[in-house]
N, C-alpha and C positions, 0 to 999 in steps of 0.2 A: 399297423395294427393299433387301435386306441387302447390305452392302458398297458401297452407291451412294457416289459421291463427287461433290461439288458445289462450286462456286465460293464464295468468301467473300461475294461480292455476293448470290448466290442464297440462301445460308444466312441472311444478314441479312434479305432480303425475306421469306423463309418464316416468320421468326420476329418480324417487325415491327420489327427493330432497324435502326440505321444501319450503313453499312459501316464507319465509323469505329470503332464500338463493337466489332464483330467482330475488326477489325484489331487493336484494343487487347487483346482476349482472347487473340488469337493471339500477340502481343508478350509478354504476360505469361505465356505458357505454359499457360494454361487449356485451350485449344483446339490440338490438335496437327494439323499438315499433312502430308500424304503426297503428295508430287509436286506441291505447290501447291494441293491440293484437301482439302476436309473431309469427313469421315465424319459426317453429321449425327446419327445416333443415338449414336456415341461422344462427339460434342462436347456434345449435350445432357445426356448422363450426367455428363460431366466438370464442366459448369457447375453442375449440380444438387448434386454433391457439395462443391462449393467455395462454394456460395451461404450467405449468413448464415441461420441457422435461423429467425429471425423473419420473414425475407422469404418463406421457403418456406412457413411456416405461414399467413401473410397470403394468399399467392397460393392455397393449397389452400382457404382459407375463401372467397375470392372465386369460385373455381370451384364450390363447393358452392352458393354464393348464386345463381350464374347457372343451374346445373343445376335447382334446386328452385324457382327464383323467389321465395323467401323468405329472410329474413335467417338466415344459418347461426349456430349456437351457436359461442362462442369456442373455438379450437383446444385440444385437449388433447395435451400432449406425452408420448408413451408410449415408442414403440419406437426413436425417433430419438436415439441416444446423443449425437450431435453437438449437437442441440438441447438436451438435458438438460445437457450440458457447458457450453453457452452460457448457459443459464438459471441454472445454479450459479455460474458465473463472475460473472455480472451480480448476483446476489444477494449474493455475496461482496464485490463492489466497493461495493455499496450499504451493506452492513454495515460495511464499512471506512470509508466516508465518515461514516456516523452516529457511529462511534467517534471519528473524527478532530475532528468537530464538537464532540462532548461534551467531548474533551480541550481544545480550543481555548477553549470556554465556560469549563470549570473553571479554566484557566489565567488567563483574564482577570478571573474572579472571585476569584482569589488562592488557590484551594484547591489549586492545582498549581504547582510551580516547577520549573525546570530542574535535573535531578540533578547535572549538572556543576557548576552554580553551588553548589549545596549541598556537593558534595564539596570544592570550592575553599575555601569559607568555613570548613568544618569543619577542613580541613588548616590554614588560616591561624590559627584560634583554637587548635588543638592546639599548633601551634608557638609561639604566644604564651604558652601555659600552660607548656610545657615551658622556654621561655627565662626566664620569670619564676621557675620553681622552681630551675633550675640557677643562677640569679644569687644565691639566698639564701646559699650557703656563703661566696661571695667576699665578700659585704657583711656577713655576720655572724661571720665566722671570728674576728676580733680580739675582739669583744664576748663571744662564748661561751668563748674561751679564758681570758679574765679571770675568768669565773664558776667557782665551785666548788660551788655548791649546785645539784643535779639538778633540783629543782623550779623553781628560777629559770630555769635553761637552758631547761627544757620550756616555761615561760611565755613566755620571749622567742621561742622557735621558733613557738609557736602564733600569738603576736601578728604575727610576721613574715609567716607563711603567709597569715593573714586579710588582711593589708595587700595582700599580692600578689593574692590572689584577688579582693578588692574592686576594685582598679585594673582587673582584666581584665574584671569584670562590667559596668564602665562602658562 
């Protein structure tokens, strides 16, 4: 009957559920009460809208099996946008898991390293190079000041630069 209102216990009995399950649905706000009673049509509709799409599809497949007496073909998701969203989200989650597994494998194989570590080590190396180069004028000022031959000055500078770079490469 349209507009019929029934108790929670009656709604549970009609659907083959426990009274506790129906009370839980009411507490979660999935089923709305009016003066302590349930509109069964509105309640079933609300429950169907909030159901997990895979459960809905499985239930539809079971109903087809019962109606025809033979095994139904796997359900095809078409018009149910919620099911498509769920399937898409699940596919994305699995793709993400696969990518993470690949990254984990490549890191363990030594093909990948932490970018933060690389940046930190590159910074430290650059600082060492800078410090080594900036120390040359202090060390060589007196030696170069005594030289008047430009070729000799050039040779001394090259030798000092090579020494500093060799130390850094170790």
